[in-house]
Each structure stands twice: as C-alpha cells, then as structure tokens.
C-alpha positions in Angstrom: 104.3 101.4 49.6 102.5 99.0 47.1 99.8 97.0 48.5 98.1 93.9 47.4 94.4 93.5 46.3 92.6 90.6 44.9 89.3 89.9 43.3 87.1 87.4 45.3 89.0 84.2 45.5 88.1 81.3 43.0 89.4 77.8 42.8 92.9 78.0 41.3 93.0 76.1 37.9 95.2 73.0 37.6 97.5 74.6 35.2 97.1 71.9 32.5 97.2 74.6 29.7 98.8 77.5 31.5 102.2 75.9 31.8 102.9 75.0 28.3 101.2 78.0 26.9 103.3 80.5 28.9 106.5 78.3 28.4 105.8 78.5 24.6 105.4 82.3 24.7 108.7 82.6 26.6 110.5 80.4 23.9 108.9 82.6 21.2 110.2 85.7 22.8 113.7 84.2 23.2 113.9 83.2 19.6 114.1 86.9 18.8 117.7 86.9 20.6 119.2 84.5 18.2 116.9 85.1 15.2 119.5 86.8 12.9 122.7 85.0 14.2 123.0 82.8 11.2 123.1 86.0 9.0 124.8 88.2 11.1 127.9 88.3 9.1 126.0 89.1 5.9 123.9 91.8 7.4 126.2 94.7 6.0 125.6 93.3 2.4 122.0 92.5 2.9 121.2 96.0 4.4 123.5 98.0 2.0 125.6 99.5 4.9 128.8 99.3 6.9 129.6 96.5 9.5 129.5 99.0 12.3 126.0 100.4 11.2 124.7 96.9 10.9 125.4 96.0 14.5 122.5 98.3 15.4 120.1 95.6 14.1 121.3 93.4 16.9 121.9 96.3 19.5 118.4 97.8 19.2 116.7 94.6 20.2 119.0 94.3 23.4 118.3 97.9 24.5 114.6 97.6 23.9 114.3 94.5 25.9 116.3 95.8 28.7 114.0 99.0 28.9 110.8 96.9 28.3 111.5 94.2 31.1 111.1 96.1 34.3 108.6 98.4 33.0 106.2 95.7 31.5 106.5 93.9 35.0 105.3 96.9 36.9 102.4 97.6 34.4 101.4 94.0 34.8 101.3 94.2 38.5 99.0 97.3 38.2 96.7 96.5 35.2 96.9 92.8 34.8 99.8 90.4 33.7 97.9 88.6 31.0 96.9 91.8 29.3 100.5 93.0 29.4 101.8 89.7 28.2 99.4 89.9 25.2 100.5 93.6 24.6 104.2 92.6 24.6 103.5 89.7 22.2 101.4 92.0 19.8 104.3 94.6 19.7 106.8 91.7 18.7 104.3 90.6 15.8 104.2 94.2 14.5 108.0 94.5 14.7 108.6 91.2 13.0 106.1 92.2 10.2 108.0 95.6 9.8 111.3 93.9 9.6 110.0 91.2 7.3 109.0 93.8 4.6 112.1 95.9 4.5 115.9 95.9 3.6 116.2 99.6 4.7 118.5 99.8 7.7 116.5 102.4 9.7 113.3 100.6 9.3 114.9 97.3 10.3 116.3 98.8 13.4 112.8 100.0 14.4 111.2 96.5 13.8 114.0 94.8 15.8 113.5 97.3 18.6 109.7 96.4 18.6 110.7 92.6 18.6 113.0 93.1 21.6 110.1 94.7 23.5 108.6 91.3 24.0 111.3 90.5 26.5 108.9 91.6 29.2 106.9 88.5 28.5 109.3 86.4 30.6 108.6 88.0 34.0 105.0 88.5 33.3 104.6 84.7 32.7 106.3 83.9 35.8 104.0 86.3 37.6 101.0 84.6 36.0 102.3 81.2 37.2 102.9 82.5 40.7 99.2 83.9 40.9 97.3 81.1 39.2 98.9 77.7 39.7 98.5 75.4 42.8 101.7 75.4 44.9 102.5 71.8 44.2 103.0 72.7 40.4 104.5 76.2 40.8 108.3 75.2 41.3 108.7 73.0 38.1 106.4 75.6 36.0 108.4 78.6 37.0 111.6 76.6 36.4 110.6 76.0 32.7 109.3 79.5 32.3 112.7 80.9 33.5 114.6 78.5 31.5 112.5 79.3 28.2 115.2 82.3 27.6 118.0 79.6 27.0 115.6 76.9 25.4 114.4 79.5 22.8 117.8 80.5 22.0 119.4 77.2 21.7 116.5 75.7 19.5 116.2 78.7 17.4 119.9 78.5 16.1 119.5 75.5 14.0 116.1 76.2 12.7 117.1 79.7 11.8 120.3 78.3 10.0 118.2 76.1 8.1 115.7 78.6 7.0 118.7 81.1 6.2 120.3 78.6 3.8 117.1 77.4 1.8 114.9 80.6 1.9 115.1 84.4 1.6 116.2 85.7 5.0 113.1 87.8 5.4 111.3 84.5 6.0 113.0 84.6 9.5 110.8 87.4 10.5 107.4 86.1 8.9 108.1 82.8 10.9 108.6 84.9 14.2 105.5 86.7 13.5 103.4 83.8 13.1 104.8 82.4 16.1 103.9 85.5 18.0 100.3 85.3 16.6 99.9 81.6 17.6 101.2 82.5 21.3 98.7 85.4 21.4 95.9 83.2 20.3 96.8 80.4 22.9 97.2 82.8 25.7 93.7 84.2 25.1 92.2 80.7 25.2 94.0 79.0 28.0 95.5 81.6 30.3 93.2 83.4 32.7 93.9 86.9 34.0 95.6 87.1 37.3 93.3 88.5 40.0 96.3 89.9 41.9 96.7 93.8 41.6 99.1 96.4 43.1 97.3 99.5 44.3 99.0 102.7 43.0 99.8 104.6 39.8 102.4 104.1 37.1 105.7 105.9 37.8 106.2 107.5 34.6 109.1 109.5 35.5 110.5 106.6 37.1 110.2 104.6 33.9 111.8 107.4 31.9 114.7 107.7 34.2 115.4 104.0 34.2 115.3 103.8 30.5 117.6 106.6 29.9 120.0 105.1 32.5 119.9 101.7 31.0 120.4 103.0 27.4 123.3 105.2 28.6 125.0 102.1 30.4 124.4 99.4 27.8 124.9 101.4 24.7 128.7 101.7 25.3 128.9 98.2 26.5 127.7 96.9 23.1 129.3 99.4 21.0 132.5 99.8 23.0 134.6 97.6 20.6 133.5 99.8 17.7 134.2 103.1 19.4 137.1 102.2 21.6 136.9 101.5 25.3 138.8 104.6 26.2 137.1 106.8 23.7 135.5 110.0 24.8 132.1 108.7 23.6 132.4 105.4 25.6 133.7 106.9 28.8 131.2 109.8 28.5 128.3 107.5 28.2 129.3 105.5 31.2 129.7 108.6 33.3 126.2 110.0 32.1 124.7 106.5 33.0 126.1 106.8 36.6 124.7 110.2 37.1 121.3 109.5 35.6 121.0 106.2 37.5 122.0 107.8 40.9 119.5 110.5 40.4 116.9 108.0 39.4 117.5 106.1 42.7 117.2 109.2 44.9 113.9 110.0 43.0 112.5 106.4 43.5 113.2 106.4 47.2 111.0 109.4 47.4 108.2 108.3 45.3 105.1 106.7 47.1 104.7 104.0 44.4 107.9 103.6 42.7 108.6 101.6 39.5 111.4 99.7 41.3 111.1 99.4 45.0 114.8 99.9 45.9 114.2 99.0 49.6 112.9 95.7 48.6 115.7 95.4 46.1 118.3 96.1 48.8 117.2 93.3 50.8 119.9 90.5 51.1 117.8 87.9 49.3 116.9 90.1 46.4 120.3 91.9 46.1 122.5 88.7 46.0 120.0 86.8 43.9 120.3 89.7 41.2 124.0 89.8 41.6 124.2 86.0 41.0 122.0 86.5 38.1 124.4 88.8 36.3 127.1 86.3 36.6 125.0 83.4 35.3 124.0 85.7 32.4 127.6 86.0 31.6 128.4 82.4 31.7 125.3 81.5 29.7 126.3 83.8 26.7 130.1 82.6 26.6 129.2 79.2 25.2 126.8 80.9 22.5 129.7 82.9 21.4 132.4 80.3 21.3 131.0 76.8 20.3 129.3 78.1 17.0 132.4 79.7 15.7 134.7 76.8 16.8 132.5 74.3 14.9 132.2 76.5 11.6 135.9 77.4 11.4 137.6 75.4 8.6 139.8 72.5 9.6 142.8 74.2 7.7 143.2 76.2 10.7 144.3 73.4 12.7 141.6 73.4 15.4 138.4 74.5 13.5 135.9 71.7 13.1 134.8 72.5 9.5 131.0 72.0 10.0 128.1 73.7 8.2 126.0 76.3 9.8 123.0 73.9 10.3 125.2 71.1 11.8 126.7 73.8 14.3 123.3 74.8 15.2 122.4 71.1 16.0 125.6 70.7 18.1 124.7 73.7 20.2 120.8 72.8 20.5 121.3 70.4 23.3 122.0 73.4 25.6 118.5 74.6 25.2 117.0 71.2 25.3 119.0 70.1 28.5 117.6 73.4 30.2 114.0 72.3 29.2 114.3 68.9 30.8 116.0 70.1 34.0 112.8 71.9 35.2 111.3 68.7 36.9 114.7 67.9 38.4 115.0 71.5 39.7 111.5 71.2 41.4 112.6 67.9 43.3 116.0 69.3 44.4 114.5 72.7 45.5 111.6 71.0 47.4 114.1 69.2 49.6 116.9 71.7 49.9 115.6 75.0 48.6 116.2 77.4 45.7 119.6 78.6 47.2 121.2 75.3 47.2 119.7 74.4 43.7 121.3 77.7 42.4 124.7 76.7 43.9 124.6 73.3 42.6 123.8 74.6 39.0 126.6 77.2 39.1 128.9 74.4 40.3 127.9 72.4 37.3 128.4 75.2 35.0 132.0 75.6 36.4 132.7 72.0 35.8 131.4 72.3 32.2 133.4 75.1 31.3 136.7 73.6 33.0 136.2 70.3 31.2 135.5 72.3 28.0 139.1 73.7 28.1 140.2 70.2 27.0 137.2 69.3 24.9 137.2 71.3 21.7 138.8 68.9 19.2 135.6 67.1 17.9 132.0 68.0 17.2 130.7 65.2 19.6 132.9 66.9 22.5 130.9 70.3 21.9 127.7 68.4 22.3 128.9 67.1 25.7 129.7 70.6 26.8 126.5 71.9 25.5 124.7 69.2 27.6 126.6 69.8 30.9 126.3 73.5 30.5 122.7 73.2 29.8 122.0 71.3 32.9 123.9 73.8 35.2 122.4 76.8 33.5 118.8 75.2 33.6 119.1 74.5 37.5 120.7 78.0 38.0 118.1 79.9 35.8 115.2 77.9 37.4 116.1 78.9 40.9 116.1 82.5 40.3 112.4 83.4 40.1 111.8 81.2 43.3 114.3 83.2 45.1 112.8 86.5 44.1 109.3 85.5 44.6 110.1 84.3 48.0 111.6 87.6 49.1 109.1 90.2 47.9 105.4 90.9 48.4 103.0 89.1 46.0 102.0 92.5 44.5 105.6 93.2 43.3 106.4 89.6 41.7 106.0 91.3 38.2 108.3 94.1 38.8 110.8 92.2 40.9 111.0 89.4 38.3 111.4 92.0 35.5 114.3 93.5 37.3 115.9 90.0 37.7 115.5 89.3 34.1 117.0 92.6 33.3 120.0 91.6 35.5 120.4 88.5 33.4 120.3 90.6 30.2 123.0 92.8 31.5 125.0 89.7 32.1 124.8 88.6 28.6 125.6 91.9 27.4 128.9 92.2 29.4 129.7 88.7 28.3 129.1 89.6 24.6 131.4 92.9 25.0 134.1 91.2 27.0 134.4 87.9 25.1 133.9 89.7 21.9 136.9 91.9 22.8 138.9 88.9 23.9 138.4 87.1 20.6 139.0 90.1 18.5 142.4 90.8 20.5 143.7 87.3 20.1 142.4 86.7 16.5 145.1 86.0 13.6 144.8 87.8 10.4 144.4 85.4 7.6 143.9 86.8 4.1 142.8 90.2 5.8 140.2 88.3 7.8 140.4 88.2 11.6 140.2 84.4 12.6 139.6 83.6 16.2 142.3 81.5 17.9 142.0 78.4 20.3 143.7 80.6 22.8 140.9 83.1 22.6 138.4 80.3 23.0 140.0 79.1 26.1 140.3 82.4 27.8 136.7 83.1 27.0 135.9 79.8 28.9 138.2 80.8 31.8 136.4 84.2 31.9 133.0 82.3 32.1 134.4 80.0 34.9 135.4 83.0 36.8 132.2 84.7 36.5 130.3 81.6 37.6 132.5 81.3 40.7 131.9 84.9 41.6 128.3 84.1 41.3 128.8 81.1 43.7 130.1 83.6 46.3 127.2 85.8 45.9 124.8 82.8 46.4 126.5 81.8 49.4 125.2 85.0 51.1 121.6 84.2 50.3 119.5 83.3 53.3 119.1 79.4 53.6 115.6 77.8 53.8 115.6 77.6 57.6 117.0 81.1 58.1 114.2 82.4 56.0 111.7 80.6 58.2 113.3 81.7 61.4 113.8 85.3 60.2 110.1 85.8 60.0 109.4 83.9 63.3 106.9 86.2 65.3 107.2 87.5 68.6 104.0 87.8 70.3 104.3 90.0 73.3 100.8 90.4 74.5 97.5 89.2 73.5 94.3 91.5 73.5 92.2 88.3 74.3 92.7 84.7 75.0 93.1 82.7 71.6 89.8 81.4 70.5 90.1 79.2 67.3 87.1 78.8 65.3 87.0 76.9 61.9 86.0 79.4 59.4 86.3 78.8 55.4 84.8 80.2 52.3 82.4 77.4 52.1 80.8 78.3 55.7 80.1 82.0 54.7 76.3 82.1 54.3 75.1 82.2 50.7 74.9 85.7 49.4 77.1 87.2 52.0 80.6 88.4 51.1 83.5 87.0 53.1 84.7 89.5 55.8 87.4 91.9 54.7 90.8 90.7 55.6 93.1 87.8 54.6 92.0 84.5 53.1 94.0 81.6 51.5 95.2 78.2 52.1 97.3 76.5 54.6 99.6 73.9 52.7 102.5 71.6 53.3 105.9 72.3 51.6 104.6 69.7 48.9 101.3 71.5 48.5 99.0 69.3 50.4 96.2 71.3 52.1 96.6 71.2 56.1 93.3 71.0 57.9 92.8 72.4 61.5 96.1 74.5 61.4 96.1 77.3 64.0 96.3 80.6 62.0 96.9 83.7 64.3 96.8 87.2 63.0 99.4 89.5 64.7 99.4 93.3 64.3 102.5 95.5 64.1 102.6 96.1 67.9 102.9 92.2 68.4 99.4 92.0 69.7 97.1 89.1 68.5 94.3 90.6 66.3 92.5 87.4 65.3 92.7 83.7 65.2 91.2 80.7 63.3 91.5 77.0 62.3 91.9 75.9 58.6 89.2 74.0 57.0 89.3 70.6 55.6 90.6 71.9 52.4 93.3 74.1 54.1 91.3 77.3 53.6 91.2 79.9 56.2 89.6 83.4 56.5 90.5 86.2 59.0 89.1 89.6 59.2 91.3 92.5 59.9 90.5 95.4 62.5 92.1 98.1 60.4 94.6 99.1 57.5 98.3 98.1 58.2 101.0 95.6 58.4 100.4 92.1 59.9 102.0 88.8 60.5 100.3 85.5 59.9 101.6 83.0 62.3 100.7 79.3 61.5 101.2 76.2 63.7 100.0 72.5 63.1 101.0 69.2 64.3 103.9 67.5 62.7 105.0 70.7 60.9 107.3 73.6 61.7 105.8 76.9 62.6 105.7 79.6 60.0 105.2 83.3 60.0 104.3 85.5 56.8 104.2 89.1 56.5 101.4 90.6 54.9 99.8 94.1 54.5 96.1 95.1 54.2 94.9 98.3 52.6 91.9 98.5 54.7 88.3 98.9 53.4 86.4 96.0 52.0 89.3 94.3 50.0 90.2 90.7 50.4 93.9 89.8 50.4 95.0 86.3 49.3 97.8 84.8 51.2 98.7 81.2 50.9 100.9 79.8 53.7 103.2 76.7 53.2 104.4 75.0 56.3 107.8 73.5 56.7 107.6 69.7 56.6 110.0 69.4 59.8 110.0 71.4 62.8 113.2 73.7 62.6 115.9 73.1 65.5 
C-alpha cells in the first residue's frame, strides 16, 4: 500500500502565481490536441502520403497522451510533481521542434507523439494545487486547471487557423515550442515543488502492461473507420486489449506498490466519477467535430453557413472562454452543495445545450449560443471531477488518481471521435466525388452527445453525497485507553531546535478555509481505541504523535461545526504526515 510522507511543514503559499502559471501550462498542453485541425484536410498533400497514413499524425498524439497521463501522475507522486511537470513540458518542446523542421511522415509522427506526452501535465498541475494551495483557493484553482483542456482546445482553433492562412504551417510547431519553453520558465520561477511523496517504487511492469493495453484498445477505436469495424485487425486488437488489460489488472492487485491502485479505483466515488468522465468526454468532443464543419460548409448545400476557417474558429472559441469563466462559479456552487451536485448541474446544462442545438444551426450567431451554453456545462462538469477524485483517494495518490481520471476523459473523446466520425461518414452525400456531411448527420451526432451526457448523469447519481461522505467516515470509538486529555499543541509551541514529534500535523479549517481554534482532535487506532488527543491552536494548527505505524482515524469536533473523521496512514519512524481537516459548516442530521 502506498504511504504518504512529507517534508517538515512550511506555511503554504498564497497561490498568487501558482494558479495562473499551472493553468497556462494546462492550456499550452491542450493546444497540442487542436493544433493541426485547420490543416488536417491538407496533411496528405503536405506530407506527401495517403489520407489513411496522414491520420497517424493525429493518432500518435492521442496514444502517447493516453499512455503518459497515468504514468506521469504516478512518477509525480513518487519523485515530485513539479519535476515531472517540467519533464513533460520539455518533452513537448522537443517534439514540437522535431515536427517543425520536417515534412517527412515518420519523423512527424515521432514529433507529434512527443507532443502528446505532455498530457500528463494536467493531473500533475492538479496535484500541485492540491498540495500547495490554501484550502479556500483550492476549489476554483482546480476547476480552472481541469477546464484548461477545453480552454486550450477552444482558443487554439482560431489562432491556429489564422497562422495556417498567413504563414507556413510549420510555424504552428515553432509557436507551440515557444509556449512550452515559456511555461517551463514560469514553472521554475513561480511554482514550488510539492513536499508530498508516496513511499514505494515505480511499477515498471505495470506501466508497460497498461501502455500495451491502452494502445491495443485505442488504436482500433481511432483507426476502425479506415480498417473496418468488423475487420480481423480491428476485432483482433480489441480482443488482445481485453486479454492484456485483464492480466494487467490481476498483476496490479498482487503488486505491493502498483501503478494504479485498483482497490481504490473500485471505490464507488472513484469508479462512478471515472465513468461519468468518459461520458463528459464524449459530449465535449462532439461539438468540436460538428460546429466547425457546419460553419465552413458552403451555403450552396442549403444548410452550410459558408464561413472562413478563421471565422469558424472564432465562433467556436466561446466554448473555451466560457469554460474558463465558470471556475469561480463552480467554486461557489461546490462550496454550498458539493462537487457531486455541481457535476450533475453541469451535465444537465450540457444536455440542454445539445437539445437546443438541434434547432439552432441556421446562423453563425446560433452556433455561438450553442458554444456558450455547452462551455458553461462542460466547464462545471470538468471542474467537479478533480475535487471528486481528490476527496476519495489518499493524498499520496492524487497524481496517479487524477492521471487515470484524465485518461478516462481522453478515452471519452476518442470514442466520440470514432462514433461521430462514423455517423457523419455514413450519412454524408457525395458531391463531385467528395463526401459532404449532412444536417441529418449533425443532428444525430448531437443526439448521441445528449444520450452520453444523460448516461453520465445516471452514473453521477450513484456518487456519495456531501453528507454521506462525512457520515461514512464517522468514527466509532469503542474504548479509550485513557480519559481524554486535550492539550493545545502547535508547531509554534515546539521548542526551538527541537523537531516536531513524528506523527500527524496540519490545520483544522471550516468548509470555507477559515482556521478553527480549540477544535478537539482525537486520534483513533485501527482497533477503535484512542491513541492521542489535542486542541488546535489559534491558527488552526495541530500536532499529534503516533505510537506506531498503521492506519488511524482523525476525529474532530468543534462548537458550531459538524463532526469530521478522516482516515490516514502513518509509515512509522520519524516521518511527519500532513493532514488538513475541513469541518462541515452545519452539524449533519
């Protein structure tokens, strides 16, 4: 089992520079996903290859991102999230430069794969925020980081279209290399390394097994339309993926420090969050596939809006902008009702957006309305996901767990691309030997997205609520080794030159992040016996020594606030484990 350790506790930074820098890094990484969309139809000519071979330029980025995301999350938990974030961005810069200096297909595929490797930066950024920001700023910050995938994709489309129309297409890669280098510099200057570490070794065989399984699964999804969905190659790869992932799962359950803790992943809160994430990914990508094509189709089709590539990008850009502006809205809703309710509200808005979109496709301004509504819904939904994951896993596993959740979203977008691409192809009309998407195909695509998000809504309904999560961890103190003796102890009261006792330390806070003084903090061991007790100091700080290695419950009570119980493990020895405790604002019924 993975255990949590930290360096000696220091005062958390205010996050003034951390949030914009990490959000910028997330946006830069997301740019890679839509970088070549404006020139995708011209890639066969630009690279001197067939259309089926040219699709590997896009597929390689997707596969590399899927493989890198959970692996980089786990490496960040073990060796430092900031260090791995910089490594991810550096690989992206190298890939951008390789792609920028070539027009050879194989070299371009290598460069694009290295660009996709940077997708691991999203969960790493979320983990850095979780470890380094004060609780009162964490909600909106994680919301912005999580939404950066959509923000970067939405904003990159018009900019990339403008560059592609007025400069050599290789300039797109040089621009992305410059953004990556700037992001590395800002991270070095403004983002401190997280003190949180997981104790253990990197599961190399687990990484290889998961990588092989993901490639075998995603490859036929992305290439099924070219190969044929019933072809031997497609079905064979799906079968091989099932076998490899099954064997990988069996192996991970037997490994002491697995790449992905499947027992944690099977928890209701984590499982249904990941399932809902897939559905949100499906819904998110549908609009990116439909609206640009609708806007650029000639008016002679009877339904096309006849806009240029740049105008089409500008009409879709509000999708990303709205996602960015929903971060503070999410923080307010989630603080009051919890991330589960916020996720469900977001998915309802997405369903309304797609439903209304069925009748709003006859003018450019109508596509902007669709983009704004969908951006608000997707922003709320994406913002809720990291909070749900972080609330359900130990602090030492936030990188790996958020990496897996980001992977689930990527799988959703991959499935969306394959299914909607197939729908648009099968409903297209042949005009002069060219397949032209039809309005019927666009509407069916919107209906598929609506169905996906409604299914996600069902999954979200099974998530534990805010009150249930508190009550589920409510401690049962069956006996006490001694009468409770509460003594106020804080880091400031430890004599100078003397290390704080090995055990747990942190802060007691309200749900809004306000420190709580003189809160009673009781340490309960695995047998239900009291192992220690203290009162929090004026700044909310507490310190509790532990008698031995093992699993504990930290039970907290304070006047005017609901009780809280938080599970935590201590690896023994002289290590200090940091656990902040946020009390509910109202006593549960």
